[in-house]
C-alpha positions in Angstrom: 32.7 -24.0 -37.0 34.2 -20.8 -35.7 32.2 -17.6 -35.7 32.8 -14.1 -34.2 31.2 -14.2 -30.7 28.3 -11.9 -30.1 28.4 -10.8 -26.5 25.4 -8.4 -26.7 21.9 -9.4 -25.8 19.2 -9.3 -28.5 15.9 -7.7 -28.0 14.3 -11.1 -27.5 16.8 -12.0 -24.8 16.2 -8.7 -23.0 12.5 -9.4 -23.1 13.0 -12.8 -21.7 15.2 -11.4 -19.0 12.5 -8.9 -18.0 9.8 -11.5 -18.0 11.8 -13.9 -15.8 12.8 -11.2 -13.4 9.2 -10.0 -13.0 8.1 -13.5 -12.4 10.8 -14.1 -9.8 10.0 -10.8 -8.1 6.4 -12.0 -7.7 7.1 -15.6 -6.8 10.5 -15.9 -5.2 10.7 -13.5 -2.2 14.0 -13.9 -0.3 12.2 -14.4 3.0 10.2 -17.3 1.5 13.5 -18.8 0.1 15.0 -18.6 3.6 12.0 -20.2 5.1 11.8 -23.0 2.5 15.5 -24.1 2.9 14.9 -24.6 6.6 12.0 -27.0 5.8 12.0 -30.6 4.7 11.1 -29.5 1.1 13.9 -27.1 0.0 12.8 -27.2 -3.7 10.2 -24.6 -4.6 8.1 -26.8 -6.9 5.2 -24.3 -7.2 7.8 -21.8 -8.6 9.1 -24.5 -10.9 5.6 -25.1 -12.2 5.1 -21.4 -12.9 8.5 -21.2 -14.7 7.8 -24.3 -16.8 4.0 -24.3 -17.4 3.7 -20.5 -17.7 6.8 -19.8 -19.7 8.0 -23.1 -21.1 11.5 -22.5 -19.8 12.2 -26.2 -19.1 12.3 -26.9 -22.9 14.5 -24.0 -24.1 17.2 -26.4 -25.3 14.8 -29.0 -26.7 13.8 -28.9 -30.4 10.3 -27.8 -31.2 9.6 -31.1 -32.9 10.0 -32.8 -29.5 7.8 -30.3 -27.6 10.5 -27.8 -26.6 11.1 -24.2 -27.5 14.0 -24.7 -29.9 16.0 -21.9 -28.4 19.7 -21.9 -27.6 22.2 -21.7 -24.8 22.1 -17.9 -25.0 18.5 -17.9 -23.8 19.2 -20.5 -21.2 22.0 -18.3 -19.9 19.7 -15.4 -19.5 17.3 -17.5 -17.5 20.1 -18.8 -15.3 21.5 -15.3 -14.7 18.1 -14.3 -13.3 17.7 -17.5 -11.3 21.2 -16.8 -9.8 20.1 -13.3 -8.8 17.2 -14.7 -6.9 19.0 -17.8 -5.7 15.8 -19.7 -6.8 15.6 -23.2 -5.3 14.5 -24.9 -8.6 16.2 -27.7 -10.5 16.7 -25.7 -13.7 20.4 -26.1 -14.2 20.3 -29.8 -13.4 17.2 -30.8 -15.3 16.6 -28.2 -18.1 20.4 -28.0 -19.0 22.5 -30.9 -17.7 20.0 -33.8 -17.9 18.6 -32.4 -21.1 22.0 -32.2 -22.8 22.7 -35.8 -21.9 19.4 -36.9 -23.4 20.1 -34.8 -26.5 23.4 -36.7 -26.9 21.5 -40.0 -26.6 18.6 -38.9 -28.8 16.2 -40.0 -26.1 13.2 -38.2 -27.7 10.5 -39.5 -25.3 12.3 -38.4 -22.1 13.3 -35.1 -23.8 9.6 -34.4 -24.3 8.8 -35.2 -20.7 11.6 -32.9 -19.4 10.6 -30.1 -21.9 7.0 -30.2 -20.7 8.1 -30.5 -17.1 6.0 -33.6 -16.6 9.2 -35.0 -15.2 12.4 -33.6 -13.6 15.7 -35.2 -14.6 19.0 -35.5 -12.8 22.3 -36.7 -14.1 23.7 -39.2 -11.5 27.2 -37.8 -11.6 28.6 -35.8 -8.6 28.1 -32.1 -8.8 31.8 -31.6 -8.3 32.8 -33.4 -11.5 34.5 -31.3 -14.2 33.9 -31.8 -18.0 36.2 -34.6 -19.2 37.0 -35.8 -15.7 36.5 -39.5 -14.9 33.2 -40.3 -13.1 32.0 -43.3 -11.1 29.6 -45.9 -12.6 27.4 -48.4 -11.0 27.4 -52.2 -11.7 25.2 -53.8 -14.3 24.3 -57.3 -13.1 21.7 -59.5 -14.7 20.0 -56.6 -16.3 19.7 -54.5 -13.2 21.8 -51.7 -11.6 23.7 -51.9 -8.3 25.8 -49.3 -6.6 26.0 -46.0 -4.8 26.6 -42.5 -6.1 27.1 -39.4 -4.0 26.8 -35.6 -4.4 24.0 -35.8 -6.9 22.5 -32.4 -7.2 18.7 -32.0 -7.1 18.2 -35.8 -6.9 15.5 -35.4 -4.3 13.4 -33.5 -6.8 14.0 -35.8 -9.7 11.5 -38.2 -11.3 14.2 -39.9 -13.5 17.9 -40.4 -12.9 20.4 -40.7 -15.7 22.9 -43.3 -14.4 26.2 -44.3 -15.9 26.9 -48.0 -15.7 30.1 -50.1 -15.9 29.2 -51.4 -19.4 29.7 -47.9 -20.8 26.0 -47.1 -21.1 23.8 -44.4 -19.7 20.6 -45.7 -18.1 17.3 -44.0 -17.3 16.1 -45.1 -13.9 12.9 -44.1 -12.2 13.8 -42.2 -9.0 11.2 -44.3 -7.2 13.4 -47.4 -7.9 16.4 -45.9 -6.1 17.0 -44.9 -2.5 17.7 -41.2 -2.5 19.0 -39.8 0.8 19.8 -36.1 1.3 23.4 -35.2 2.2 24.6 -32.3 4.4 25.5 -29.5 2.0 26.4 -25.8 2.3 23.9 -24.5 -0.3 20.5 -25.6 0.8 18.9 -24.1 -2.3 20.6 -26.7 -4.5 20.7 -29.8 -2.2 22.7 -32.9 -3.0 21.9 -36.5 -2.2 23.2 -40.0 -2.1 21.7 -42.4 -4.6 21.7 -46.1 -3.9 20.6 -48.7 -6.5 20.0 -52.2 -5.4 18.7 -54.2 -8.3 17.0 -51.2 -9.9 15.7 -51.7 -13.5 17.0 -49.2 -16.1 16.6 -48.5 -19.8 19.8 -48.0 -21.8 19.8 -44.7 -23.6 23.2 -44.6 -25.2 26.9 -44.3 -24.5 27.6 -42.6 -21.2 31.0 -41.1 -22.1 30.0 -38.6 -24.8 26.6 -37.9 -23.1 28.2 -37.1 -19.7 30.9 -35.0 -21.3 28.4 -33.0 -23.3 26.2 -32.5 -20.3 29.0 -31.4 -17.9 30.4 -29.0 -20.5 27.1 -27.3 -20.9 26.6 -27.3 -17.2 29.9 -25.7 -16.5 29.5 -23.1 -19.3 26.1 -22.0 -18.3 26.9 -22.1 -14.6 29.0 -19.0 -15.2 25.8 -17.1 -16.1 24.3 -18.2 -12.8 27.4 -17.0 -11.0 27.2 -13.7 -12.9 23.6 -13.3 -11.5 24.8 -14.0 -8.0 27.7 -11.5 -8.3 25.5 -8.8 -10.0 22.9 -9.0 -7.3 25.5 -8.7 -4.6 27.1 -5.6 -6.2 23.7 -3.9 -7.0 22.3 -4.5 -3.5 25.5 -3.4 -1.8 25.7 -0.2 -3.8 22.0 0.5 -2.9 22.6 -0.1 0.8 25.7 2.1 1.0 23.8 4.9 -0.6 21.1 4.8 2.1 23.2 3.9 5.1 24.6 6.9 6.9 27.5 7.4 9.3 28.7 10.7 10.7 25.7 12.2 8.9 26.8 11.2 5.4 26.1 8.2 3.2 28.6 5.4 3.9 29.1 4.9 0.1 30.7 8.3 0.0 33.8 7.2 1.8 36.7 6.8 -0.6 37.9 3.5 0.6 34.5 1.9 0.0 34.3 3.6 -3.4 37.5 1.9 -4.4 36.3 -1.5 -3.3 33.0 -1.1 -5.2 34.8 0.1 -8.3 37.1 -3.0 -8.2 34.1 -5.3 -7.8 32.3 -3.6 -10.7 35.3 -4.3 -13.0 35.3 -7.9 -11.9 31.6 -8.3 -12.6 31.9 -6.7 -16.0 34.7 -9.1 -16.9 32.7 -12.0 -15.7 29.7 -10.9 -17.8 31.9 -11.0 -20.9 33.3 -14.4 -20.1 29.9 -15.9 -19.3 28.3 -14.5 -22.5 31.2 -15.8 -24.5 30.7 -19.3 -23.1 27.0 -19.2 -23.7 27.5 -18.0 -27.3 30.1 -20.6 -28.0 27.8 -23.4 -26.8 24.9 -21.9 -28.8 26.9 -21.7 -32.1 28.9 -24.9 -31.7 32.2 -23.0 -31.9 35.5 -24.8 -32.2 36.6 -22.8 -29.2 33.8 -23.9 -26.9 36.0 -25.9 -24.6 38.3 -22.9 -24.3 35.4 -20.5 -23.7 33.9 -22.7 -21.0 37.3 -23.2 -19.3 38.0 -19.4 -19.3 34.6 -18.6 -17.9 34.8 -21.1 -15.1 38.4 -20.3 -14.3 37.3 -16.7 -13.6 33.6 -17.0 -12.4 34.1 -18.8 -9.2 36.5 -16.3 -7.6 34.4 -13.3 -8.7 31.1 -14.7 -7.4 32.6 -15.6 -4.0 34.4 -12.2 -3.8 31.2 -10.3 -4.6 29.2 -12.3 -2.0 31.9 -11.8 0.7 32.0 -8.1 0.0 28.2 -7.9 0.2 28.1 -9.5 3.6 30.9 -7.3 5.0 29.8 -4.0 3.5 26.2 -4.6 4.7 27.7 -4.4 8.2 25.9 -6.1 11.1 22.7 -6.7 9.1 24.7 -8.6 6.5 25.7 -11.1 9.2 22.1 -12.0 10.1 20.1 -15.0 8.9 17.2 -12.8 8.0 19.1 -10.9 5.3 19.5 -12.9 2.0 23.2 -12.1 1.6 24.1 -15.5 3.2 22.0 -17.3 0.5 24.2 -15.7 -2.2 27.4 -16.4 -0.3 26.5 -20.1 0.1 25.4 -20.4 -3.6 28.7 -18.8 -4.7 30.8 -21.0 -2.5 28.9 -24.2 -3.7 29.1 -23.1 -7.3 32.9 -22.6 -7.0 33.4 -26.3 -6.9 30.5 -27.3 -9.1 31.4 -28.9 -12.5 35.0 -28.5 -11.6 37.1 -26.1 -9.5 38.7 -23.0 -11.0 42.0 -24.8 -10.7 40.8 -27.8 -12.7 39.5 -25.4 -15.4 42.8 -23.5 -15.5 44.7 -26.8 -15.9 42.3 -27.8 -18.7 42.7 -24.4 -20.3 46.5 -24.7 -20.3 46.3 -28.0 -22.1 43.8 -26.7 -24.6 46.0 -23.8 -25.6 49.2 -25.8 -25.4 50.7 -24.0 -22.4 52.4 -25.9 -19.6 50.5 -25.9 -16.3 52.2 -24.2 -13.4 
């Protein structure tokens, strides 16, 4: 089904944005995020509880009949944009989007209800770097139990249930308590990754892994662009605000022409990213025939813009931008980590070339 994309936000989406932003302003202070990522518990589970219990955001993509909100990817994109602005250390993308999409593909109604109500957090046991359509490792199924090791699993340390691909082609639900989950060193401590080891872990077969993983990674990649938009928009907004206040030679630094040009260029990049991210979210929501193209376009562009915006924010904040106390480094690390999440920009450009029947360079 092909429909004309609607890139404008509805009144309901703007209301959702305002509510999420207000909540994050009250419960996700940058200083608290910095303190948390230095601790042994980087995930902000109290914030997760507020987002899910208070607003029901974990179930946006889950049908109302299964206890969810019955909303669409457009609403989820709005939430992710705000979470990106705050660099919120919660497992929303991995549980409420990626794991949920995999379960929707398998029609695992009971687990969908648990994820929608946030009584459980889910994680797809596929490396965060894996692009939609790319091959992914699977564990061995022996005598009815699962054996093997998987690495780079995002938010596995916060998960209650792991969705694990096995070599028989199935996707299995495994209780996180039945696996050995070990944190791995990573750049972005607000979205930690982990090694998952299964040694005779029992699992319940949910369905075929191939279609479920592809659907989950496509939605993850498409909506990741909205998170990257949030990161980039925060960097631009805060940098403009700082340069208006910071004075040098008795005049605002933002008045210097060279800096005006850099900010204007960055504004254009963020505007273009907003269009690409909204197009991907709308395509996912409407089931457009061009969804694969929309996702590839968004990710081919989003990574560079988010990283550029974060780098400019650090540099244009001067000395304060280089300090650990300022949140600019959180956004730079999230932008860098997101640039390889669910496929690099190069992988998406190659996929796009194939989709539109153009030879890759």
